[in-house]
Structure formats: C-alpha cells, structure tokens
N, C-alpha and C positions, 0 to 999 in steps of 0.2 A: 451453499451458494456456489455455483459454477462460475468462477471468476474469468475463465478463459475467453468468454464472449465479450468481456468488458475491459480487460487489461491487455496491452500490447507493449512490446519492446522492439523498437526499430532504431538501428544505428543513426539514422538521419534526424531522429526526434529526441531531444534531450540527451544526446550522446548514448542512446540505447537504454536509458533508465526505464523501468516499467511505468507506463502512464495509462490513464484512462483513454480508451480507444478514441481516436479523432480529436484529442486535446493534447495540450502540453502540461496537463495536471498530473504530476507524478504520484505514485503510491507513497513515496517518501514524504512528500508535502502533506498528504492526507494524514499519514500516521503522526507526523510532527505536530500538526494542528490539533489532532485528537489528544495527543499526549500533553499538550499545553492547556487542555481544558475546553477546547472548542467542542460544541455539539454539532450534530448533523445540520440543524437549521442554520447555524452560523456559517458553517462551511458552504452550504448551498447559497446563502445570501452573498458571501464573498466571491464565490465562483459559480455564477448562474448556469454555466454549462454542466455543472455537476448534479447528479441525481442521487438519491438515497441508495439506490442499488449499486451505484459506483463506489460509494463508501463501504458498503458491505463487501463488494468484490475486492477492494483494497485490503480489508481485514482478512478475508479468506485467503488471498494471495500470500499475505505475510504469515498466516498460520501454516499454510502448506510449505512455505519456504523454511520456516523454523522446524517443522516436523522432520525435515531431512537433516537437520544439524545435530551435532553432538557437542555438549558443553562439559568442561571439566572445571570444577570449582577451584579457585586459586588456593594453593597449598595442599591440595588433595591429589593423591595418586590415582591414575586411571584404574578402573576395576577390570 
C-alpha cells in the first residue's frame, strides 16, 4: 500500500500529526482504536469520512516508520 497519497502531515492540522488527507483523523487515532479491538467496519461507522484504504494506509505508514527505528531490549547491551 502506498500510503503517501492518503496520509499528510501539515502544521496547521492537528499540530502536524500525520492524518488522513483532508480530515482531522490521525494515524494515531486509527492505530489506538485498532489496538483496542475495533475492526475496520466499526472505525468506518464511527468516522464516516474514513475508507478501508485509509485504514490500510495508516498501517502501512506505521510499518514504514517502525522499519526505520532501532530498538534495544531493556537490560541488553547494543550489538
């Protein structure tokens, strides 16, 4: 999924948080709801401007962001 056509971050919208283009629905909100057990149908019902492709874009955005991060387990030395 190419999230770049669906996600934007503008300083004047939600203080620059990544959001679904043309909305104030943040990637953070989508991920929080999914992690709380909401499914795509519930998200779309609660946020009618949202489309299933927007949800996929939010997940792809998060995956790309995490791909660039490095994590060190607590109590372990860096390799």
